[in-house]
PAZAPA-4460 file (N, C-alpha, C; in steps of 0.05 Angstrom, whole numbers, plus 32768, in hexadecimal, padded with zeros to 4 digits):
% residues 298
    n_x    n_y    n_z   ca_x   ca_y   ca_z    c_x    c_y    c_z   seq   type   mol
   8255   7F63   8483   8271   7F54   8481   8263   7F2E   8477     1      M     A
   8274   7F2C   846C   8277   7F0B   8458   8269   7F00   8471     2      A     A
   825A   7EF1   846E   8256   7ED2   847D   8246   7EB8   846C     3      T     A
   824C   7EA2   847B   8243   7E86   8475   8232   7E8F   847A     4      S     A
   8210   7E7C   8467   81F8   7E70   8480   81F1   7E6B   8492     5      D     A
   8205   7E5E   849F   81FF   7E5D   84BC   820E   7E4D   84C8     6      S     A
   8224   7E52   84E3   8239   7E54   84E9   8248   7E31   84E6     7      P     A
   8260   7E29   84DB   8260   7E0A   84E8   8282   7E0C   84F5     8      E     A
   8280   7DED   84E6   8297   7DED   850B   82BA   7DF7   84E8     9      E     A
   82CC   7DF3   8509   82DB   7DFD   84E5   82E9   7DDF   84E0    10      L     A
   82F7   7DD5   84C6   82FE   7DCC   84BF   8321   7DCC   84CE    11      V     A
   832A   7DC6   84C1   8344   7DBB   84C0   8350   7DBD   84B1    12      P     A
   836B   7DD0   84A7   8370   7DEA   849C   837F   7DDA   8481    13      P     A
   8384   7DE1   8474   8397   7DCF   844F   83B3   7DCB   8467    14      L     A
   83C0   7DB9   8454   83DC   7DB0   846D   83E6   7DC5   8461    15      S     A
   83FD   7DC3   8471   840E   7DD4   8473   8423   7DCB   8455    16      D     A
   8416   7DD0   8448   8431   7DBA   8423   844A   7DD2   842A    17      L     A
   8460   7DCA   8427   846B   7DE1   8419   846D   7DE9   83FE    18      S     A
   8462   7DD6   83EB   8467   7DDD   83DD   8446   7DCB   83BD    19      S     A
   843F   7DE1   83B8   8417   7DD5   83AD   841D   7DBF   83AC    20      P     A
   83FD   7DB3   83A0   83FE   7D9C   8399   8409   7D92   837E    21      P     A
   8414   7D79   8384   8424   7D7C   8361   840B   7D82   8348    22      P     A
   83EE   7D77   834A   83E6   7D88   832B   83DC   7D9D   8333    23      G     A
   83E0   7DB5   8345   83D9   7DC7   8341   83F4   7DC3   8331    24      L     A
   8412   7DCF   833B   8428   7DD6   8331   8418   7DD4   8317    25      V     A
   8422   7DB6   8303   8416   7DB6   82E7   8400   7DC3   82D7    26      Q     A
   83F0   7DC1   82E9   83D8   7DD7   82E4   83E0   7DEF   82D5    27      Q     A
   83F7   7DFF   82EA   83F5   7E17   82E6   840E   7E12   82CE    28      L     A
   8417   7E05   82D2   8434   7E04   82B6   841E   7E0E   82A4    29      R     A
   840D   7DEE   8299   8403   7DE6   828C   83F0   7E03   827D    30      T     A
   83F4   7E1B   8296   83DA   7E2F   8286   83FB   7E49   828E    31      Q     A
   8409   7E3E   828D   8422   7E59   827B   842A   7E69   8298    32      G     A
   841F   7E63   82B0   841B   7E77   82D6   8445   7E6D   82DA    33      L     A
   8443   7E5C   82DB   8462   7E58   82DC   8473   7E4D   82D4    34      V     A
   8492   7E4E   82D8   84A6   7E46   82CC   84A2   7E30   82CD    35      V     A
   84BA   7E0E   82B9   84BC   7DF7   82CD   84CE   7E03   82E0    36      T     A
   84D4   7DF7   82EC   84E6   7DF6   8306   84DF   7E20   8321    37      G     A
   84CD   7E22   831F   84C8   7E31   832E   84C1   7E2E   8345    38      A     A
   84CD   7E3C   835E   84CF   7E36   837F   84B7   7E42   8383    39      R     A
   84B1   7E36   83A3   8493   7E39   83B1   8499   7E38   83CA    40      F     A
   849A   7E56   83D3   849B   7E63   83F3   8484   7E66   83FC    41      E     A
   847F   7E4F   8416   8467   7E50   8425   845E   7E70   842A    42      T     A
   8437   7E7A   842C   8454   7E94   843B   8441   7E92   8451    43      L     A
   8446   7E9B   846B   842F   7E94   8489   8424   7EB2   848E    44      Y     A
   8418   7EB4   84A2   8401   7EC5   84A7   83EA   7ECA   84A6    45      G     A
   83E0   7EB3   848A   83B8   7EAD   8484   83BA   7EA7   849F    46      G     A
   839B   7E94   84A4   838B   7E83   84B2   8378   7E72   84AA    47      R     A
   8377   7E71   848B   835F   7E67   8485   837D   7E4F   8470    48      T     A
   8381   7E64   845A   8381   7E52   843A   83AC   7E4A   8439    49      N     A
   83AF   7E3C   841E   83C7   7E41   841D   83DF   7E47   840B    50      Q     A
   83E8   7E61   8417   8400   7E79   8401   8413   7E75   83FA    51      V     A
   8419   7E72   83DF   8437   7E6E   83DF   8441   7E82   83CF    52      W     A
   8461   7E89   83C9   845D   7EA0   83BC   846E   7E8B   83A5    53      K     A
   846E   7E9B   8396   847C   7E83   8375   8491   7E99   8370    54      V     A
   84AF   7E94   8372   84C5   7E95   8366   84CD   7E8D   834E    55      L     A
   84CB   7EA3   833A   84D6   7E99   8329   84C3   7EA0   8308    56      G     A
   84C6   7EA9   82F0   84BF   7EB3   82DB   84BB   7ED4   82D5    57      G     A
   84A7   7EDB   82CE   84A0   7EEF   82D2   84AA   7F0A   82E2    58      D     A
   84A9   7EFD   8300   84A9   7F10   8317   8496   7EFA   8325    59      G     A
   84A3   7EFF   8340   848F   7EE5   8360   8471   7EF2   835F    60      D     A
   8467   7EE5   835E   844B   7EDB   835D   8444   7ECE   8374    61      K     A
   8420   7ED0   8380   841D   7EBC   8399   8409   7EAC   8388    62      V     A
   8406   7E9D   8396   83F0   7E79   8396   83E8   7E78   83AB    63      L     A
   83CC   7E73   83A1   83C3   7E78   83B9   83A9   7E5E   83BB    64      K     A
   83A8   7E51   83C6   8394   7E31   83C7   8376   7E34   83DE    65      L     A
   836D   7E36   83DC   835D   7E3B   83E7   833E   7E21   83FB    66      Y     A
   8352   7E28   840F   8334   7E1B   8422   8320   7E17   8420    67      Q     A
   830E   7E06   8415   82F9   7E10   8407   82E4   7DF1   8414    68      T     A
   82E6   7DEB   8430   82D9   7DDF   843C   82D5   7DE9   8460    69      T     A
   82E9   7E00   845F   82DC   7E14   8474   82C5   7E1F   846D    70      L     A
   82B7   7E24   8485   82A0   7E2E   8493   8298   7E4D   84A5    71      R     A
   82A2   7E59   849D   82B4   7E83   84B8   828A   7E8C   84B0    72      N     A
   8285   7E93   84C5   826D   7EA1   84D3   827B   7EBB   84C9    73      P     A
   828D   7EC6   84CF   829D   7ED8   84C4   829C   7EF0   84AB    74      L     A
   82AF   7ED2   84AD   82BF   7ED5   848F   82C1   7ED1   8476    75      F     A
   82B9   7ECE   845E   82B3   7EBB   8448   82D1   7EB6   8439    76      R     A
   82D3   7EA8   842C   82EE   7E9D   842A   82F0   7E90   8402    77      N     A
   82DC   7EA0   83F8   82E4   7EA4   83E8   82EF   7EA8   83C3    78      D     A
   82FA   7E93   83BA   830D   7E9D   83AE   82FB   7EB1   838F    79      A     A
   82E7   7EA4   8383   82DD   7EBF   8379   82CF   7EDA   8375    80      E     A
   82D1   7ED5   8398   82D0   7EEE   83A0   82E4   7EFF   8396    81      L     A
   8304   7EEF   839E   831C   7EF7   83A1   8322   7F08   8387    82      E     A
   831D   7EF7   8370   8327   7EEB   8356   8314   7F0D   8347    83      A     A
   8304   7F15   8352   82EF   7F2B   8348   82FF   7F4D   8350    84      R     A
   8300   7F49   8369   82FF   7F58   837D   8319   7F61   8366    85      C     A
   8336   7F53   8367   8344   7F57   835D   834C   7F65   8346    86      L     A
   8334   7F5B   8334   832F   7F5D   8316   8334   7F76   8317    87      K     A
   830E   7F86   8327   8300   7F9B   8323   8314   7FAD   8327    88      A     A
   832D   7FA4   8347   833C   7FBC   8352   834E   7FBE   8342    89      L     A
   8358   7FC0   8330   836C   7FAF   8329   838B   7FCB   8317    90      E     A
   837A   7FDF   831A   8389   7FF6   8318   8383   8010   832E    91      Y     A
   837F   8002   8338   8371   8015   835A   8390   801E   8362    92      S     A
   83A6   800B   835F   83C8   800B   8370   83C8   7FFF   8391    93      G     A
   83B7   7FF1   8394   83B3   7FE3   83AA   83B1   7FC4   83B4    94      F     A
   83A7   7FB6   839D   83A8   7F9F   83A1   83B5   7F95   838B    95      V     A
   83CA   7F7A   8393   83DB   7F66   836F   83C2   7F72   835B    96      P     A
   83DA   7F64   8347   83C0   7F60   8332   83B8   7F3D   8328    97      R     A
   83A8   7F3A   8324   8399   7F26   8328   83A6   7F11   8314    98      L     A
   83B5   7EF9   8304   83C3   7EF3   82F1   83AB   7ED2   82EA    99      R     A
   83AD   7EC3   82FF   838E   7EAB   82F6   837E   7EAA   8307   100      A     A
   8373   7E9C   82FD   836D   7E84   8321   834C   7E74   8312   101      T     A
   8355   7E62   8320   8342   7E45   8310   8335   7E3B   8339   102      G     A
   833F   7E17   832E   8337   7E07   8337   8348   7DE6   833F   103      Q     A
   8350   7DE2   8350   8354   7DC4   8354   8350   7DAC   8362   104      H     A
   834D   7D92   8357   8339   7D88   8365   8318   7D9D   8375   105      Q     A
   831E   7D93   8382   8308   7DA5   839F   830C   7DC1   839B   106      N     A
   832B   7DC5   83A8   8334   7DEC   83A8   832F   7DFD   8396   107      D     A
   8328   7E0E   839F   8331   7E2A   838C   834D   7E35   838D   108      H     A
   835C   7E42   8375   8370   7E53   837A   836C   7E73   8374   109      W     A
   8382   7E81   8378   8385   7E98   836F   83AB   7EA3   836E   110      V     A
   83AE   7EA8   8347   83C2   7EAF   8350   83C8   7ECF   8343   111      F     A
   83DC   7ECD   834E   83E2   7EF9   835C   83F9   7EFE   8354   112      Y     A
   840A   7F1E   834E   841A   7F24   834A   8420   7F22   836C   113      D     A
   8433   7F2D   8379   843B   7F22   8394   8440   7F3D   839A   114      H     A
   843A   7F3E   83B9   8438   7F60   83BF   8455   7F69   83C0   115      A     A
   8467   7F83   83B5   847F   7F7C   83CF   8478   7F8C   83FC   116      P     A
   8483   7F84   8406   8470   7F96   842A   847C   7F7F   842C   117      G     A
   846B   7F88   8453   8466   7F84   8461   8457   7F86   846B   118      S     A
   844A   7F66   8488   843D   7F79   848C   8438   7F95   8498   119      P     A
   841B   7F9C   8498   8416   7FB4   84B8   8422   7FB8   84D2   120      W     A
   8428   7FBC   84D6   8436   7FC4   84FE   8434   7FD4   850C   121      R     A
   842C   7FF8   84F5   8436   800B   8500   842B   8025   84F0   122      E     A
   841F   8036   84FE   841D   804B   84F2   8409   8055   84DE   123      R     A
   83E3   8050   84EF   83CA   8050   84E5   83C3   805F   84CE   124      P     A
   83CD   806F   84CF   83C9   8089   84B9   83C5   8083   8498   125      E     A
   83DA   8076   8491   83E1   8071   8472   83C7   8050   8475   126      P     A
   83BB   8046   8485   83AC   8036   847F   838D   803C   8486   127      V     A
   8383   8054   8491   837D   8063   8480   8361   8071   846D   128      A     A
   837D   807B   846D   8384   8088   8449   837A   8074   8437   129      E     A
   8380   805E   8439   838A   803A   842C   8368   8038   841F   130      L     A
   8354   8031   8443   833B   802D   8443   8322   8043   8437   131      L     A
   832B   8064   843F   8321   8074   8433   8329   8073   8411   132      R     A
   8332   806F   8402   833D   806F   83EA   832E   804E   83E5   133      K     A
   8325   803B   83EE   831F   8025   83E8   82F9   802B   83E7   134      L     A
   82F3   8030   8400   82DA   8039   8400   82CF   805E   83F2   135      H     A
   82E4   8070   83DC   82DC   807E   83D7   82DA   806A   83BC   136      S     A
   82E8   804F   83A6   82EA   804F   8396   82CA   8048   837E   137      H     A
   82B3   8054   8369   82B2   8047   8369   82A4   8036   836D   138      P     A
   8286   802D   8370   8272   8023   8378   8276   8003   8362   139      A     A
   8287   7FF4   8368   827E   7FD7   8371   8272   7FB1   836A   140      L     A
   8261   7FB2   8355   8258   7F9A   8371   8269   7F81   8357   141      K     A
   826F   7F83   8372   8281   7F68   8368   8281   7F5C   838F   142      V     A
   826C   7F5C   839C   826F   7F4C   83B1   825A   7F43   83B1   143      A     A
   8247   7F3E   83CD   8232   7F3D   83DF   8232   7F53   83EC   144      P     A
   8219   7F57   83FE   8210   7F70   8401   821D   7F65   842A   145      E     A
   8235   7F78   842B   822A   7F72   8450   821A   7F7A   845B   146      G     A
   8228   7F79   8476   8213   7F83   8487   820E   7F9B   848D   147      C     A
   81F9   7FAD   8497   81F0   7FCB   8493   81D8   7FCF   84AB   148      N     A
   81E5   7FDE   84BC   81D9   7FE1   84D5   81D9   7FDC   84FA   149      G     A
   81D3   7FDD   8507   81CF   7FCD   851D   81C7   7FB3   8519   150      S     A
   81AE   7FB4   8509   8198   7F93   8511   819D   7F8D   8504   151      V     A
   81B9   7F8B   84E1   81C3   7F70   84CF   81DE   7F61   84E9   152      D     A
   81EE   7F82   84F5   81FE   7F75   850C   81F3   7F6A   8521   153      L     A
   81E7   7F67   852E   81D1   7F54   853E   81CD   7F44   8544   154      A     A
   81BF   7F3A   852E   81B9   7F1F   851D   81CF   7F14   8515   155      S     A
   81E4   7F1F   8500   81FC   7F14   84F9   820C   7F09   8512   156      H     A
   820D   7F19   8526   821E   7F0A   8547   8208   7EF6   855B   157      G     A
   81F6   7F00   8553   81DA   7EEA   8556   81E2   7ECC   855A   158      Q     A
   81F6   7ED5   8536   81EF   7EB1   852D   820D   7EAC   8532   159      K     A
   821D   7EB5   8537   8234   7EAC   8549   8236   7EA5   855E   160      I     A
   8225   7EAC   8570   8220   7EA1   858A   8215   7E8A   8585   161      L     A
   8201   7E87   8577   81ED   7E6D   8575   8203   7E58   856E   162      D     A
   820D   7E5F   855B   8231   7E44   8557   8240   7E44   8578   163      G     A
   822A   7E5A   8591   8249   7E4D   85A7   823B   7E34   85BB   164      C     A
   824C   7E28   85CC   823D   7E2B   85E5   8246   7E24   85FD   165      A     A
   825A   7E34   8600   8262   7E3C   861C   8259   7E58   862B   166      S     A
   8256   7E5B   863B   8248   7E6E   865D   8258   7E89   864F   167      E     A
   826A   7E8D   863E   8272   7EA4   8633   825E   7EAF   8621   168      T     A
   824B   7EA4   8617   823D   7EA6   8603   8226   7EB7   85FF   169      R     A
   821D   7EAD   862C   8203   7EBD   8640   8211   7ED8   8637   170      L     A
   821E   7ED4   8642   8234   7EED   8646   8234   7F04   8636   171      K     A
   8232   7EFD   861E   823B   7F13   8605   8225   7F13   85F5   172      L     A
   8210   7F05   8603   81EC   7F0F   85F7   81EF   7F1E   8612   173      I     A
   81F0   7F21   8631   81DF   7F34   863C   81F6   7F50   8631   174      E     A
   8209   7F52   862B   8226   7F61   8627   821C   7F79   8609   175      L     A
   8209   7F68   85FB   8200   7F6D   85DE   81EF   7F8F   85D6   176      R     A
   81FE   7FA4   85D0   81F2   7FB7   85CE   81D2   7FB9   85C9   177      P     A
   81C4   7FD2   85CF   81A4   7FD5   85DA   81A3   7FE4   85C3   178      A     A
   81BA   8002   85AF   81AA   8018   85A4   81AD   8003   8584   179      H     A
   8198   801C   8577   819D   801D   855F   81A1   802B   8543   180      T     A
   81B7   8014   8537   81C1   8034   851D   81B1   802B   84FF   181      V     A
   81A7   8038   84F1   8198   8031   84EC   81AB   801E   84C3   182      P     A
   81A6   8015   84B0   81B7   800B   849F   81BC   8028   848F   183      P     A
   81CB   802D   847B   81E1   803D   8470   81DC   8040   845B   184      T     A
   81D4   805C   8443   81CC   805D   842C   81EA   8046   841C   185      N     A
   8203   805F   8423   8219   8061   8420   8228   804F   8424   186      R     A
   8220   8032   8410   8231   8017   840C   8248   8028   83FE   187      T     A
   825F   8001   8403   8278   8008   83E0   827A   7FF5   83E5   188      C     A
   8299   7FED   83D6   82A0   7FDA   83DA   82B4   7FD1   83F3   189      L     A
   82B6   7FC1   8404   82CA   7FC4   841A   82CF   7F9C   8410   190      I     A
   82EE   7FAB   8426   82FF   7F97   842B   82F5   7F7B   8437   191      H     A
   82E8   7F7D   8456   82D9   7F6F   8461   82F4   7F5B   8467   192      G     A
   8317   7F62   846F   8326   7F59   8480   8336   7F64   8486   193      D     A
   8338   7F7F   847E   8351   7F88   8486   835F   7F93   849D   194      P     A
   8369   7F82   84A6   8371   7F6E   84B5   839D   7F79   84C3   195      V     A
   839A   7F75   84C6   83C5   7F7A   84CE   83CD   7F75   84B8   196      A     A
   83CA   7F5D   84B5   83E1   7F46   84A3   83CA   7F4E   848F   197      G     A
   83B9   7F54   8482   83AF   7F54   845D   83C0   7F67   8452   198      N     A
   83D4   7F7E   8464   83D2   7FA1   845D   83EA   7F98   8456   199      I     A
   8400   7F9C   843E   841B   7F99   8434   842E   7FB7   843B   200      L     A
   8435   7FBF   843F   8444   7FD4   8442   845C   7FDC   8438   201      V     A
   846B   7FEB   8425   847B   7FF1   8416   8472   8008   841A   202      A     A
   849C   8011   8401   849F   802A   83FB   8488   8033   83E9   203      E     A
   847E   8025   83DA   8477   8021   83B9   844A   8030   83CB   204      S     A
   844F   802D   83EB   842F   8031   83EB   8424   800F   83F9   205      G     A
   840A   801A   8403   83F5   7FF7   8416   83EE   7FEB   83F6   206      L     A
   83EF   7FCF   83FD   83DC   7FCA   83EF   83D4   7FB6   83FB   207      T     A
   83B2   7FAC   83FB   83A2   7F95   8408   839E   7F7E   83FA   208      L     A
   83A5   7F6B   8402   83AC   7F53   83FE   8397   7F44   8407   209      I     A
   8387   7F2B   8405   8372   7F1C   840E   835A   7F1B   8401   210      D     A
   8353   7F1E   83F0   8335   7F2F   83EB   831C   7F1B   83F1   211      W     A
   8320   7F0C   83FF   830A   7EF1   83F6   82F0   7EF5   8403   212      Q     A
   82F3   7F08   8410   82D8   7F0D   841C   82CC   7F2B   8418   213      C     A
   82D1   7F3C   8400   82C2   7F4C   8408   82A1   7F4E   8405   214      P     A
   8296   7F67   8404   8271   7F73   840C   8278   7F8D   8403   215      A     A
   825E   7F94   83ED   8254   7FAC   83EC   8246   7FB4   8409   216      V     A
   824D   7FBD   8415   823C   7FBF   8432   8255   7FEC   843B   217      G     A
   824B   7FE9   8451   8256   8006   8469   826D   7FFB   8467   218      D     A
   828C   800D   8463   829E   8013   8462   82A5   8013   8485   219      P     A
   8293   800D   8499   8295   8019   84BA   82A9   7FFD   84B9   220      C     A
   829A   7FE6   84AE   82A5   7FC7   84AB   82B9   7FC8   84B1   221      E     A
   82C7   7FD0   8496   82EE   7FD2   8499   82FB   7FE1   84A3   222      D     A
   82F2   7FF8   84B4   82F8   8010   84BE   82F9   7FF2   84E5   223      I     A
   82DB   7FE5   84E1   82DE   7FDC   8502   82F4   7FC6   84FD   224      A     A
   82EF   7FBB   84E5   830C   7F9A   84EA   8320   7FAC   84EE   225      L     A
   832E   7FC0   84E1   8346   7FD3   84E2   834C   7FD0   8500   226      F     A
   832F   7FD9   8515   833E   7FE7   8522   8337   7FD0   8536   227      L     A
   8331   7FBF   8536   8327   7FA3   8549   833E   7F9B   855B   228      S     A
   8342   7F9D   8572   834B   7F9B   8584   834C   7F85   8584   229      P     A
   8338   7F73   858D   8340   7F57   857B   8354   7F3C   8565   230      A     A
   8359   7F4C   8548   835B   7F54   853F   8375   7F60   8530   231      M     A
   837A   7F7D   853B   8396   7F80   8542   83B3   7F69   8551   232      Q     A
   839E   7F5C   8565   83A7   7F56   857B   83B9   7F39   856C   233      R     A
   83A7   7F2A   8563   83B0   7F16   8551   83C6   7F10   853B   234      L     A
   83C2   7F34   852F   83D0   7F2E   8512   83F0   7F4F   851E   235      Y     A
   83EF   7F50   8523   83FC   7F63   8532   840B   7F6A   854E   236      R     A
   8404   7F50   8561   840D   7F50   8580   83F7   7F61   858B   237      G     A
   83EC   7F75   8585   83D8   7F8C   85A6   83C6   7F92   859D   238      A     A
   83BD   7F96   859F   839C   7FB1   858E   83B6   7FCB   8598   239      P     A
   839F   7FDC   858A   83A9   8002   857D   83A1   800E   85A3   240      L     A
   83BA   8022   85A1   83B5   8030   85B2   8398   804B   85AB   241      S     A
   8393   8055   85C2   8381   8069   85B5   837E   807E   85A4   242      A     A
   83A7   8083   85A2   83B0   80A5   859E   83B2   8095   8577   243      K     A
   83B3   8075   857A   83C1   8063   855D   83A0   8066   8554   244      E     A
   8396   8061   8557   8374   8063   8547   836D   8077   8551   245      I     A
   8369   8094   855E   8361   80AA   855B   836F   80B3   8538   246      D     A
   838D   80AB   853C   839F   80BE   8527   838B   80AE   8506   247      R     A
   8382   8095   850E   837B   807E   84F2   836C   8092   84E9   248      F     A
   8355   809A   850A   8335   808F   8500   832F   80BD   84FD   249      L     A
   8347   80CD   84F9   834A   80E8   84EF   835B   80E7   84D4   250      S     A
   8365   80DB   84CF   8375   80D3   84B6   8361   80CA   849E   251      S     A
   8348   80B5   84AB   833F   80AC   8498   832A   80C1   848A   252      Y     A
   8318   80D5   8493   8317   80F6   848B   8301   80EC   847D   253      E     A
   82EC   80EB   848A   82D1   80E3   8474   82B8   80E7   849D   254      H     A
   82BE   80FB   84A7   82AA   8101   84BF   828F   80ED   84CE   255      P     A
   8284   80F2   84AF   8269   80E3   84B4   826D   80BF   84AD   256      S     A
   827F   80C2   84A7   8289   80A3   84A7   8291   808F   84B8   257      I     A
   82A8   80A8   84C9   82AE   809F   84ED   8299   80AC   8502   258      I     A
   8289   80B9   8501   8271   80B1   850E   8260   80A2   8516   259      A     A
   825B   8096   8503   8242   8085   84FB   824A   8070   8505   260      R     A
   8267   806A   8504   827C   8048   850E   8290   8050   8526   261      F     A
   828E   8066   853B   8283   8072   854E   826C   8058   8559   262      E     A
   824E   806D   854B   8241   805E   855A   8238   8041   8557   263      S     A
   8246   8030   8542   823C   800E   8535   8256   8005   854A   264      L     A
   826F   8015   8555   8286   7FFF   856B   827C   7FEA   857E   265      R     A
   8262   7FFA   8591   8262   7FD2   859C   825B   7FD1   8593   266      P     A
   824A   7FC0   8578   823D   7FB9   8567   8246   7FAF   855C   267      W     A
   8268   7FB1   854A   827A   7FA3   8540   828E   7F97   8559   268      F     A
   8290   7F9F   8569   82A2   7F8D   8587   8295   7F7C   8595   269      A     A
   8278   7F84   8591   8266   7F6D   859C   8264   7F53   8587   270      W     A
   826B   7F5A   856D   825D   7F3B   8553   8281   7F33   855F   271      R     A
   829C   7F50   8560   82B5   7F40   8555   82B7   7F28   8576   272      M     A
   82AC   7F27   858B   82B3   7F1D   859E   829C   7F02   8596   273      A     A
   828D   7F04   858E   827D   7EF0   8585   8285   7EDE   8576   274      A     A
   8295   7EE8   856A   82A7   7EDA   8552   82BF   7EC9   855F   275      Y     A
   82D4   7EDB   8571   82E2   7EDB   857A   82DD   7EB4   8590   276      C     A
   82CD   7EBE   85A5   82B2   7EA2   85AA   82BC   7E90   85A2   277      L     A
   82B0   7E8F   8589   82A5   7E6F   8574   82C6   7E6C   8565   278      W     A
   82D8   7E7B   856B   82F0   7E70   856C   8305   7E60   8579   279      R     A
   82F7   7E75   8590   8308   7E64   85A9   82F4   7E40   85A8   280      V     A
   82DD   7E40   85AF   82CE   7E23   85AB   82D5   7E19   8597   281      E     A
   82D9   7E21   857F   82EB   7E01   856C   82FB   7E15   8566   282      N     A
   8314   7E04   857B   8331   7DFE   8580   8342   7E1F   8574   283      G     A
   833D   7E33   857D   8355   7E41   8571   834C   7E5D   8583   284      A     A
   835D   7E56   859F   8363   7E5C   85B6   8376   7E76   85BA   285      T     A
   8389   7E84   85A0   8395   7E96   859C   837C   7EB6   85A5   286      D     A
   8366   7EAC   8590   8348   7EB6   859B   8348   7EC6   85AD   287      Y     A
   834D   7EBD   85C6   833B   7EB7   85E6   8348   7ED8   85EB   288      S     A
   8365   7EDC   85E3   8369   7EF9   85F6   835A   7F10   85E0   289      E     A
   835A   7F0D   85CE   8344   7F1E   85BC   832F   7F21   85C1   290      G     A
   8320   7F05   85C8   8303   7F05   85D0   8301   7F15   85ED   291      L     A
   8312   7F1E   8606   8318   7F2A   8613   8316   7F47   860E   292      R     A
   8325   7F4D   85FE   832B   7F5F   85F1   8310   7F74   85E9   293      L     A
   8301   7F52   85DE   82E5   7F75   85CC   82DC   7F6C   85EA   294      E     A
   82D6   7F5E   85FC   82B6   7F56   860B   82C8   7F6F   861F   295      M     A
   82E1   7F74   8629   82EF   7F8B   8632   82D9   7FAE   8623   296      E     A
   82D5   7FAC   85FC   82CB   7FD0   8607   82B1   7FCA   85F8   297      T     A
   82AB   7FB7   860C   8289   7FAB   8610   8283   7FC2   8629   298      L     A
***
């Protein structure tokens, strides 16, 4: 999984602007990406960057302005990685089409076609099929290596806990799994953040958006992140039921990967609990319920 070199405190996000900075709009006009009089609507749901739907011209577009000063110990926020993935997967049918990328002052931006649909809420089977399709895609070395095996997950989780100070940190250290799962040789491009809010559902199918933290790694990462009770609680309002999880795992249709996920499941839950604690200690109180849910699984 994508990670910064060391956990740092969260910094305030970009201002909740009703429209992009005038200088950026002018830059887009100069490049012929937006027309004069184009309208910008703020898109909500993301927790880091400023995103607008651009109305006008040859179809709706999306403009994402990155918060470049944020250092997150679990999820990268890299505009260049998003651009690479959108370009590499352009003909896959499950990502938006990239139109341009650039920089405005100290912040990077990407500009791509607006994908129809609404965030995923129910029926996990199509999501399993979508992730299986991504993980079966020809190997693409467009992203850094992710965690692979329990040793990597132990090291990553401990780095996150090193940035925490509350007594719960000690409790999580006690709950750390003890079994070892070796790395896999069957790595692939993974999305790195396939939460409900990053999966758009439309009649034409599902679209994966927000590719700012991909990796070449273990497909179990994506499975764990989608099924994470903390992430489901944050983005959908409730964790998946046991039946929904079973339906997802069956629909993924790769028994050996699912068996590996089951063996790594406690490790992913432990690392996610550490991350939720880090977020809570840095002011994101809405992660407290996710922390409780992940700790329950341990």
